[in-house]
C-alpha positions as CSV (number, residue, x, y, z in Angstrom):
1,M,-25.3,15.5,12.7
2,L,-27.4,13.7,10.1
3,E,-29.4,16.7,8.9
4,L,-31.1,17.6,5.6
5,G,-31.2,21.1,4.2
6,R,-34.3,23.0,5.4
7,S,-36.0,23.2,1.9
8,L,-35.4,19.5,1.2
9,A,-36.6,18.5,4.7
10,T,-39.8,20.6,4.2
11,R,-40.5,19.1,0.8
12,L,-40.1,15.6,2.0
13,Q,-42.5,16.3,4.8
14,E,-45.1,17.7,2.4
15,L,-44.8,14.5,0.3
16,G,-45.4,12.3,3.3
17,V,-41.9,10.9,3.6
18,R,-41.0,9.8,7.1
19,V,-37.3,10.3,8.1
20,D,-36.2,7.7,10.7
21,V,-32.8,8.2,12.3
22,L,-31.9,4.8,13.6
23,D,-28.5,5.8,15.0
24,G,-25.8,8.4,14.3
25,N,-24.8,6.7,11.1
26,T,-28.0,5.1,9.7
27,V,-31.2,6.9,8.4
28,I,-34.2,5.4,6.6
29,L,-36.5,7.6,4.4
30,R,-39.7,5.8,4.1
31,N,-42.2,6.1,1.2
32,V,-40.0,8.2,-1.1
33,P,-41.7,9.0,-4.4
34,A,-40.1,7.6,-7.5
35,N,-40.8,8.8,-11.0
36,L,-43.1,6.2,-12.5
37,R,-42.1,7.1,-16.0
38,F,-38.6,5.6,-15.3
39,F,-39.3,3.1,-12.5
40,N,-41.5,0.1,-12.0
41,K,-43.3,1.5,-9.0
42,T,-44.3,4.8,-7.5
43,H,-42.6,4.7,-4.1
44,T,-39.6,3.2,-2.4
45,N,-37.8,3.2,0.9
46,L,-34.3,4.7,1.0
47,L,-31.6,3.5,3.5
48,L,-28.4,5.7,3.9
49,K,-25.8,4.0,6.1
50,R,-22.1,4.6,6.8
51,P,-19.7,2.6,9.1
52,A,-18.5,5.7,11.0
53,E,-18.3,9.5,10.8
54,Q,-16.3,10.9,7.9
55,M,-16.9,7.6,6.1
56,P,-18.9,7.5,2.8
57,F,-22.6,6.6,2.8
58,V,-24.0,3.6,1.0
59,A,-27.4,4.1,-0.5
60,C,-30.0,1.3,-0.6
61,V,-33.4,1.3,-2.1
62,D,-36.1,-1.4,-2.1
63,E,-34.8,-4.6,-3.6
64,D,-37.6,-4.9,-6.1
65,L,-37.1,-1.3,-7.5
66,E,-36.1,-1.4,-11.2
67,Y,-35.0,1.5,-13.4
68,T,-36.6,1.4,-16.9
69,G,-35.3,4.6,-18.4
70,P,-32.6,5.3,-21.1
71,D,-29.7,6.6,-18.9
72,Q,-27.0,3.9,-19.1
73,S,-25.2,4.9,-15.9
74,L,-28.4,4.6,-13.9
75,H,-29.4,1.4,-15.7
76,Q,-26.0,-0.1,-14.7
77,A,-26.2,1.1,-11.1
78,F,-29.7,-0.4,-10.5
79,R,-28.9,-3.6,-12.5
80,T,-25.6,-4.5,-10.9
81,G,-26.4,-3.3,-7.3
82,I,-25.9,-5.8,-4.5
83,R,-29.0,-7.2,-3.0
84,R,-29.3,-8.3,0.6
85,G,-32.0,-8.3,3.3
86,G,-34.6,-6.7,1.1
87,W,-32.3,-3.9,0.1
88,L,-30.6,-3.0,-3.2
89,A,-27.3,-1.2,-2.6
90,I,-26.4,1.2,-5.5
91,L,-23.4,3.2,-6.4
92,L,-24.2,6.5,-8.1
93,G,-21.3,8.4,-9.6
94,S,-17.6,8.0,-9.1
95,R,-17.3,10.0,-5.8
96,P,-19.0,8.5,-2.8
97,R,-20.7,11.0,-0.5
98,T,-19.5,11.6,3.0
99,D,-22.1,14.3,3.7
100,F,-25.6,13.1,4.6
101,H,-27.4,15.9,2.7
102,D,-25.3,15.3,-0.4
103,A,-25.8,11.6,-0.2
104,A,-29.6,11.9,0.2
105,T,-29.8,14.5,-2.6
106,N,-27.8,12.3,-4.9
107,V,-30.2,9.3,-4.6
108,L,-33.3,11.5,-4.7
109,C,-32.1,13.0,-8.0
110,A,-31.6,9.4,-9.3
111,L,-35.1,8.5,-8.4
112,G,-36.6,11.5,-10.3
113,F,-37.7,13.2,-7.1
114,D,-40.4,15.8,-7.6
115,E,-41.3,14.5,-11.0
116,R,-38.0,15.4,-12.5
117,G,-36.1,13.2,-14.9
118,P,-33.7,10.9,-12.9
119,T,-30.0,12.1,-12.9
120,V,-26.9,11.7,-10.9
121,A,-26.3,14.9,-8.9
122,R,-23.0,16.6,-9.6
123,M,-20.5,17.0,-6.8
124,E,-17.8,19.6,-6.3
125,E,-14.3,18.6,-7.1
126,A,-12.5,16.4,-4.6
127,S,-10.4,19.5,-3.5
128,T,-13.3,20.1,-1.1
129,L,-12.2,17.0,0.8
130,R,-9.2,18.9,2.0
131,R,-11.4,21.6,3.5
132,V,-13.9,19.5,5.3
133,G,-11.5,16.7,6.3
134,G,-11.8,13.3,4.7
135,L,-10.3,9.9,5.3
136,F,-6.7,11.1,4.9
137,T,-7.3,13.5,7.8
138,T,-9.3,11.3,10.0
139,R,-8.2,7.8,9.4
140,G,-4.7,7.9,7.8
141,I,-1.3,7.8,9.4
142,N,1.1,10.1,7.5
143,L,4.3,8.0,7.5
144,S,6.3,10.7,5.7
145,E,5.4,13.2,8.4
146,L,6.6,10.8,11.1
147,A,9.8,10.3,9.2
148,R,10.3,14.0,8.8
149,N,9.9,14.5,12.5
150,A,12.2,11.5,13.3
151,S,9.2,9.8,15.0
152,S,8.9,6.8,12.7
153,E,10.0,3.2,13.6
154,P,13.7,2.4,13.1
155,V,14.2,0.5,9.9
156,I,17.0,-2.0,9.7
157,G,18.1,-3.7,6.5
158,R,15.5,-4.4,3.7
159,E,17.2,-1.9,1.4
160,S,16.5,-3.9,-1.7
161,E,12.8,-4.4,-0.9
162,I,12.4,-0.7,0.1
163,T,14.0,0.5,-3.2
164,Q,11.8,-1.8,-5.2
165,A,8.6,-0.5,-3.5
166,A,9.6,3.2,-3.7
167,S,10.6,2.8,-7.4
168,C,7.2,1.2,-8.2
169,L,5.4,4.2,-6.6
170,I,7.2,6.9,-8.6
171,R,7.0,5.2,-12.0
172,W,5.6,7.0,-15.0
173,G,3.8,3.9,-16.4
174,Q,0.8,2.0,-15.1
175,T,2.7,-0.4,-12.8
176,R,2.3,1.9,-9.8
177,M,1.1,-0.6,-7.3
178,A,3.4,-2.6,-5.1
179,V,2.2,-5.6,-3.1
180,V,4.5,-6.6,-0.2
181,V,4.0,-10.2,0.6
182,G,5.3,-11.8,3.8
183,D,4.4,-13.9,6.8
184,S,3.1,-12.3,10.0
185,G,5.9,-10.8,12.0
186,V,8.5,-10.4,9.2
187,G,8.2,-6.6,9.2
188,K,5.7,-5.6,6.4
189,T,4.5,-2.5,8.3
190,N,8.1,-1.6,9.2
191,L,8.9,-1.7,5.5
192,L,6.3,1.0,4.9
193,H,8.2,3.3,7.2
194,G,11.3,2.6,5.2
195,V,9.6,3.4,2.0
196,A,8.4,6.7,3.5
197,E,11.9,7.6,4.5
198,K,13.2,6.6,1.1
199,L,10.8,8.9,-0.7
200,L,11.6,11.7,1.8
201,G,15.3,11.5,0.9
202,S,14.7,11.4,-2.9
203,Q,14.1,14.0,-5.5
204,T,10.4,13.3,-5.6
205,D,7.9,15.2,-3.5
206,L,5.8,12.1,-3.0
207,S,4.5,11.4,0.5
208,L,3.0,8.2,2.0
209,T,-0.1,7.8,4.1
210,C,-1.0,4.5,5.6
211,F,-4.5,3.0,6.2
212,D,-5.6,-0.3,7.8
213,L,-8.3,-1.6,5.4
214,G,-9.6,-3.8,8.1
215,G,-10.2,-0.8,10.3
216,L,-11.8,1.2,7.5
217,F,-14.2,-1.7,6.7
218,A,-15.1,-2.3,10.4
219,G,-18.9,-2.0,10.9
220,T,-19.8,-2.4,7.2
221,L,-22.7,-4.7,6.3
222,F,-22.7,-4.7,2.5
223,D,-20.0,-5.2,-0.1
224,A,-21.3,-1.9,-1.6
225,E,-20.3,-0.1,1.7
226,R,-16.8,-1.4,1.4
227,E,-16.6,-0.5,-2.2
228,H,-17.9,3.0,-1.4
229,T,-15.2,3.3,1.2
230,L,-12.4,2.1,-1.1
231,R,-13.6,4.4,-3.8
232,A,-13.7,7.3,-1.4
233,L,-10.2,6.6,-0.2
234,L,-8.8,6.4,-3.7
235,S,-10.7,9.5,-4.9
236,E,-9.0,11.4,-2.1
237,A,-5.7,10.0,-3.2
238,L,-6.3,11.2,-6.8
239,A,-7.2,14.6,-5.4
240,L,-3.8,14.7,-3.7
241,P,-1.4,13.9,-6.5
242,A,1.7,14.2,-4.3
243,M,0.3,11.5,-1.9
244,A,0.8,7.7,-2.2
245,V,-1.4,5.3,-0.3
246,A,-0.2,2.4,1.8
247,V,-2.9,-0.1,2.4
248,E,-2.5,-2.8,5.1
249,H,-4.6,-6.0,4.6
250,V,-5.1,-5.0,0.9
251,E,-6.4,-8.5,0.2
252,L,-9.7,-7.3,1.7
253,A,-10.2,-5.2,-1.5
254,M,-9.8,-8.3,-3.6
255,C,-12.7,-10.0,-1.8
256,M,-15.2,-7.5,-3.1
257,P,-17.0,-8.0,-6.5
258,H,-15.6,-4.8,-7.9
259,G,-12.5,-4.4,-5.8
260,P,-9.9,-5.3,-8.4
261,A,-11.6,-3.1,-11.0
262,I,-11.7,-0.2,-8.5
263,L,-8.0,-0.6,-7.9
264,S,-7.2,-0.9,-11.6
265,E,-9.3,2.2,-12.6
266,S,-7.6,4.2,-9.8
267,I,-4.1,3.2,-10.9
268,D,-4.9,4.2,-14.5
269,A,-6.2,7.5,-13.2
270,G,-2.9,8.1,-11.5
271,A,-3.2,6.6,-8.0
272,R,0.0,5.2,-6.4
273,I,-0.6,2.3,-4.0
274,I,1.5,0.0,-1.9
275,G,-0.3,-2.8,-0.1
276,T,0.7,-5.5,2.4
277,T,-0.7,-9.0,2.6
278,L,0.1,-12.6,3.6
279,P,1.4,-15.3,1.2
280,L,-1.9,-17.3,1.3
281,H,-3.7,-14.3,-0.2
282,L,-1.3,-13.8,-3.1
283,P,-3.4,-15.9,-5.7
284,R,-6.2,-13.3,-5.3
285,F,-4.0,-10.8,-7.1
286,A,-3.5,-12.8,-10.2
287,I,-6.8,-11.5,-11.7
288,E,-6.6,-9.3,-14.8
289,P,-6.5,-6.4,-15.4
290,L,-5.0,-5.7,-12.0
291,A,-2.2,-8.3,-12.3
292,R,-0.3,-6.4,-14.9
293,R,-0.5,-3.2,-13.0
294,L,1.2,-4.4,-9.8
295,Q,4.6,-5.6,-8.7
296,V,4.9,-8.3,-6.1
297,I,7.7,-7.8,-3.5
298,E,8.3,-10.8,-1.4
299,L,9.6,-10.1,2.1
300,P,11.3,-13.1,3.7
301,E,11.9,-13.7,7.4
302,M,14.7,-11.5,8.7
303,P,18.0,-13.3,9.4
304,P,19.3,-13.4,13.1
305,K,22.1,-10.9,12.4
306,D,19.7,-8.2,11.2
307,T,17.2,-9.2,14.0
308,A,20.0,-8.4,16.5
309,A,20.4,-5.0,14.9
310,V,16.7,-4.4,15.2
311,L,16.8,-5.2,18.9
312,H,19.7,-2.8,19.4
313,A,17.6,-0.1,17.7
314,V,14.4,-0.7,19.8
315,K,16.2,-1.5,23.1
316,G,16.1,2.1,24.3
317,R,12.4,2.5,23.6
318,I,11.6,-0.7,25.5
319,A,13.8,0.3,28.4
320,D,12.3,3.7,28.6
321,H,8.8,2.3,28.5
322,H,9.4,-0.1,31.4
323,G,11.7,2.3,33.3
324,L,14.7,0.0,33.6
325,E,18.0,-0.9,31.9
326,I,18.6,-3.6,29.4
327,D,22.0,-5.2,29.5
328,G,23.7,-5.4,26.1
329,S,24.2,-9.1,26.5
330,C,20.5,-9.5,26.4
331,I,20.4,-9.0,22.7
332,T,22.3,-12.1,21.8
333,A,20.4,-14.1,24.4
334,C,17.1,-12.8,23.0
335,V,17.9,-13.9,19.4
336,Q,19.0,-17.3,20.6
337,A,16.1,-17.9,23.0
338,S,13.4,-16.8,20.5
339,R,14.5,-19.2,17.7
340,S,12.3,-22.0,19.1
341,L,9.3,-19.7,19.7
342,P,6.4,-19.6,17.1
343,G,6.4,-16.7,14.7
344,C,9.0,-14.9,12.6
345,F,12.0,-12.7,13.2
346,P,12.1,-9.9,14.1
347,A,8.6,-9.8,15.7
348,K,9.1,-12.7,18.0
349,A,12.5,-11.5,19.3
350,I,11.0,-8.0,20.0
351,M,8.1,-9.7,21.8
352,L,10.4,-11.7,24.0
353,L,12.5,-8.7,25.0
354,D,9.4,-6.7,25.8
355,S,8.0,-9.6,27.8
356,A,11.1,-10.1,29.8
357,A,11.3,-6.4,30.6
358,A,7.6,-6.4,31.7
359,S,8.2,-9.4,34.0
360,A,11.3,-7.7,35.5
361,T,9.3,-4.5,36.1
362,L,6.6,-6.4,38.0
363,I,9.1,-7.8,40.5
364,G,10.8,-4.4,41.0
365,A,14.0,-5.1,39.1
366,T,15.9,-2.1,37.5
367,V,18.1,-4.1,35.1
368,I,17.4,-7.2,33.1
369,S,20.0,-9.8,32.1
370,P,20.1,-12.9,29.9
371,D,18.6,-14.9,32.8
372,E,15.4,-13.0,32.5
373,I,15.3,-13.5,28.8
374,Y,15.7,-17.3,29.1
375,S,13.1,-17.4,31.8
376,A,10.6,-15.5,29.7
377,A,11.3,-17.8,26.7
378,A,10.7,-20.8,29.0
379,E,7.4,-19.3,30.2
380,H,6.2,-18.7,26.6
381,A,7.2,-22.3,25.6
382,K,5.2,-23.6,28.6
383,E,2.2,-21.5,27.7
384,R,2.4,-22.9,24.1
385,G,2.6,-26.4,25.4
386,D,-0.4,-25.9,27.6
387,A,-2.4,-24.4,24.7
388,N,-1.6,-27.4,22.5
389,R,-2.8,-30.0,25.0
């Protein structure tokens, strides 16, 4: 619920401020008084918006509102805020607010509400996030917990890359961010499961929670919203010193004006981060000061021998899902037949085995053999040919 405290709501009403709730995540406070001693006009509109519940609010004021007072942090917030569609998005303080009343109070304090001098409202320490439930609770996947319960994906090979990534996360120095670079399908996400298992079996008590940055940013309108979300995520990580953060599609953080700086500042403060990205995005990470704080780990396509081992590891899960048996000879056939298909090992081989099993299920078969594998490969090749015409 987007509700203000009773006393604040009453005071806003007395001052003629209209509160419009546009939807469950967007509120506009219209005609909010601003302290004329510190601003260039007496009133402004205030927009508070978040992408989804438990996500931080971004605060926007009228685009033409200017702060003229002596506070350097407020001067910086209003001067460097992002302008779009008549709004000025501002970041106040280092801990983005996920509670509506706190977010509104923070901005009203910055505006010098009720003739007070503009300030940034103080916020309780981030330990409160653990009590109310933040992004780690609502949006993260605890890979260490999955590994502990033997529920994680099977990890085959990649021992060198896993060790490099885990080593980066537990370092004492500032190089505590690993960026795993590889083409789609080579197993970047699977590597994260391997890192979680490696940490679990080591002397460190570090755990690993994974976030899809694309999912976190879904529904955002302003760069400031995405920066707020990234700051909120990393603030929670810093409040949980025994937790490392795995960020898929980490290149999205590099597309924001202050994204590299946010990552750098968080690493300096103690955050431990492992990200995944595609090779085409790697040049984005060359920017200083972030470049010297990260280690790039290249993940090549998996060789056929290891791909066969992966298929053996997932064969049982695929068979159980489709309710049939998979002949052992299908593994070799699957590796051979998928060589000519687009994509990378092991993903394309897993896809082919799953596709063959699905086709067999639809015709009532209880066992699949190499014939079904080659038939499925031929069908995929035909679909590819039709799509290219």
